[in-house]
Every structure is written in structure tokens, then in C-alpha cells.
KOLNUMI-395477 format. One record per residue (C-alpha): x, y, z. Coordinates in steps of 0.2 Angstrom, whole numbers, padded with zeros to 4 digits, always signed. Each point is the difference from the previous one (the first is absolute). Layout:
residues N
XYZ
...
This chain:
residues 231
+0076-0029-0014
-0009+0017+0003
+0010+0007+0013
+0010+0017+0001
-0008+0013-0010
+0005+0015+0000
-0006+0017+0011
+0001+0014-0010
+0000+0020+0006
-0003+0016-0011
+0002+0018+0008
-0009+0007-0013
-0014-0014+0009
+0003+0006+0015
-0002+0017-0003
-0016-0001-0009
-0008-0010+0014
+0009+0011+0016
+0009-0017+0006
+0012-0013-0002
-0009-0013-0013
+0009-0019-0002
-0007-0009-0012
-0001-0022+0000
+0002-0004-0018
-0009-0015-0003
+0000-0001-0018
+0019-0002-0001
+0000-0019+0002
-0005-0016-0011
-0018+0003-0002
-0003+0017+0003
-0009+0001+0018
+0003-0006+0016
-0011-0014-0002
+0013-0010-0002
+0005+0000+0018
-0016-0008+0008
-0001-0012-0015
+0018-0008+0003
-0003+0000+0020
-0019-0009-0004
+0007-0014-0011
+0015-0002+0008
-0010-0004+0017
-0011-0012-0010
+0001-0018+0008
-0003-0013-0009
+0006+0010-0015
-0018+0001-0011
+0003-0007-0018
-0012+0018-0005
-0006+0014+0006
-0013+0011-0003
-0003+0021+0003
-0010+0014-0005
+0009+0017-0007
-0002+0014-0009
+0018-0005-0005
+0014+0006+0013
-0004-0011+0011
-0001-0016-0013
+0014+0005-0007
+0009-0004+0017
-0009-0016+0000
+0005-0004-0018
+0021+0005+0004
+0000-0010+0018
-0010-0017-0007
+0009+0000-0015
+0018-0001+0011
-0007-0015+0010
-0008-0009-0012
-0019+0004+0003
-0016+0002-0012
-0007+0017+0003
-0016+0006-0007
-0007+0018+0001
-0020+0005-0003
+0003+0018-0002
-0014+0014-0006
-0004+0000-0018
+0006+0018+0001
+0017-0001+0008
+0013+0008-0008
+0007-0012-0016
+0017+0005+0005
+0000-0007+0015
-0011-0016-0006
+0013-0004-0014
+0014+0003+0014
-0010-0014+0008
+0000-0011-0011
+0018+0004-0005
+0004-0007+0018
-0007-0016-0004
-0018+0003+0009
-0016-0006-0009
-0011+0016-0001
-0020-0001+0001
-0011+0017-0004
-0015+0001+0012
-0015+0006-0007
-0005+0021+0005
-0012-0004+0014
+0008-0013+0007
+0015+0002+0015
+0015-0010-0004
+0005-0004+0016
-0017-0012-0001
+0005-0007-0016
+0018-0005+0009
-0009-0006+0015
-0011-0014-0011
+0013-0004-0009
+0011-0003+0016
-0016-0014+0003
+0000-0018-0001
+0009-0017+0000
+0016+0005-0008
+0001+0020+0006
+0016+0009-0002
+0003+0012+0016
-0009+0016+0000
+0012+0015+0001
-0010+0014+0006
+0008+0018+0000
-0002+0007+0019
-0007-0018+0004
+0017-0005+0005
+0012+0007+0015
+0016-0005-0009
-0005+0009-0014
-0001+0018+0012
+0016-0007+0006
+0008+0001-0017
-0007+0018-0002
+0008+0004+0017
+0017-0002-0006
-0001+0016-0008
-0002+0009+0016
+0014-0011+0007
+0011+0006-0014
-0003+0018+0005
+0005-0001+0017
+0016-0010-0001
+0003+0015-0013
-0003+0015+0015
-0019+0004-0004
-0010+0002+0013
-0014+0010-0008
-0012+0013+0010
-0013-0006-0012
-0002-0015-0013
-0011+0002-0014
-0005-0020-0004
-0014-0002-0019
-0011-0014+0008
-0008-0010-0012
-0004-0018+0009
+0009+0004+0016
+0015-0010-0002
+0014+0014-0004
-0007+0013+0015
-0005-0016+0011
+0021-0005-0003
+0008+0015+0000
-0011+0008+0016
+0004-0014+0010
+0018+0001-0002
+0000+0019+0003
-0010-0003+0016
+0013-0010+0008
+0015+0009-0010
-0005+0016+0000
-0015+0004+0011
+0001+0019+0000
-0005-0003-0017
-0018+0007-0006
-0006-0015-0014
-0013+0007-0009
-0008-0012-0016
-0005+0008-0015
-0015-0007-0010
-0008+0008-0018
-0014+0010+0004
-0009-0008-0012
+0003-0017+0009
-0005+0002+0018
-0005-0016+0005
+0017-0004+0009
+0001+0019+0010
-0020-0002+0002
+0004-0018+0009
+0015+0007+0009
-0014+0014+0007
-0016-0014+0004
+0013-0011+0007
-0008-0014-0013
+0002-0004-0019
-0010+0011-0010
-0005-0001-0016
+0002+0011-0013
+0004+0004-0019
+0015+0003-0006
+0004+0013-0015
+0020+0005-0002
+0011-0001-0012
+0012-0005+0014
-0005-0020-0003
+0011-0007+0016
-0012+0013+0010
-0016-0006-0005
-0006-0011+0012
-0019-0002+0003
+0000-0012+0014
+0013-0002+0012
+0002-0016+0008
-0002+0000+0019
+0016-0006+0005
+0011+0011-0010
-0012+0016+0008
+0004-0008+0017
+0019+0003-0003
-0002+0016-0012
-0010+0008+0017
+0017-0003+0011
+0010+0009-0010
-0006+0014-0004
-0003+0016+0007
-0010+0007-0012
């Protein structure tokens, strides 16, 4: 559903940076981010198929969940921060998700987990908490190596960690000479500090890059990230 995004080059970019740069443009797919690859993979793997799922997201992951859930006749509820991008909130709703805004000071992931508790609870789908999400994201790297791209260095942004875990895992096997560097926002250092500490570390997250605004990494995701990155 979200495969075969274009790989692009530009001579001016190469000249400016002094190296050959390949960009994998994941914005050119139905929800304008890579998240749909992982959400398709994890919802396809849920067995038995749930009647409903719940997730936490600032927007992109929630759109992926909503898209994959709608295709399967699954109800989707997404908990988002109150200051989330209104365009992303509208996009999640347009794709069929019920969106609940979480008041400032409360973590939307905690709200989603609470909603997933109970006798008639929906299935919690947590970004970074399912290996299928990382595997779905890893198809990005699979497409690059299939096209003959074996980079010296791969730069991968890190939010919850599924993207770098999937991309890094594939490159470890298919292009072992590639150095994998994870990139976080300077003002959202929780994942970087957690990797350095070897355990989850909670830190404030203040960045315009809302997909990277992770205050508390998931332990399972941290394990995958540590295995996938060189730096």
C-alpha cells in the first residue's frame, strides 16, 4: 500500500555537502509520511482481528492507524496532545479515527493505555512497541538496496524508534558496511540520552518536529534502537 516511494538526487545538494546524497521521499504517499508502512504491517498481523484499536499520536502515526483500520473495518481511537497540529487532527478524523485531545501536562500514551484497559478493551497499538511496525518501516531500506544503493552513511530520524530499528536492521544484513546514524531533535533528547544510558530516560520534549517529540522511550523500542544504530 505504501511501497516504492521515489529515491531522489540533486547535483546542487551533492555540491553543497561534498558527497553524493540520496533522499527517500516518503511524503509522496497517501498519508504523507512513512508511518503507513508499519501500521499496515502491524494491523495485518493482529490475530484474531480486533473490533477496535486505540493509539497515541501527534498525527502521523495516528493517520497510519486510521488508514489501516478503515481498510479492515476496525474502529480506531487516537489520543493526541491538545497542542497537536490541527491539520493532522483533521486528517486523522477524515480517515475515520475518533480523536481525543489530552490536556497539557498529561502524556497521551498514558491516556491511550488507560483507554485500552477494561473488559471490552480495544487493542493498544503503540508506536515502537511492535516489531511489525519496525519491519514495515524497514521496507524503505529494502527498496534502497534493491535499487543498488549501498550508502557509506545512512541518516535516520528517531521518534519512537521504529523507523531506525527497521531501516538499521535491514542494512545490518544487506549492507553491513553502512554506518547508521540516528538523528533526534536537540530539544527532544530522551531517546539519545536513553541510548547512551542503556535504559529509558524521561526528558522534556519541545520541538516543532512533533514526530520527534518523544519524552519517554518504550523499553522494547530502546532495545531495538540500540541494536540498529552505530551512533
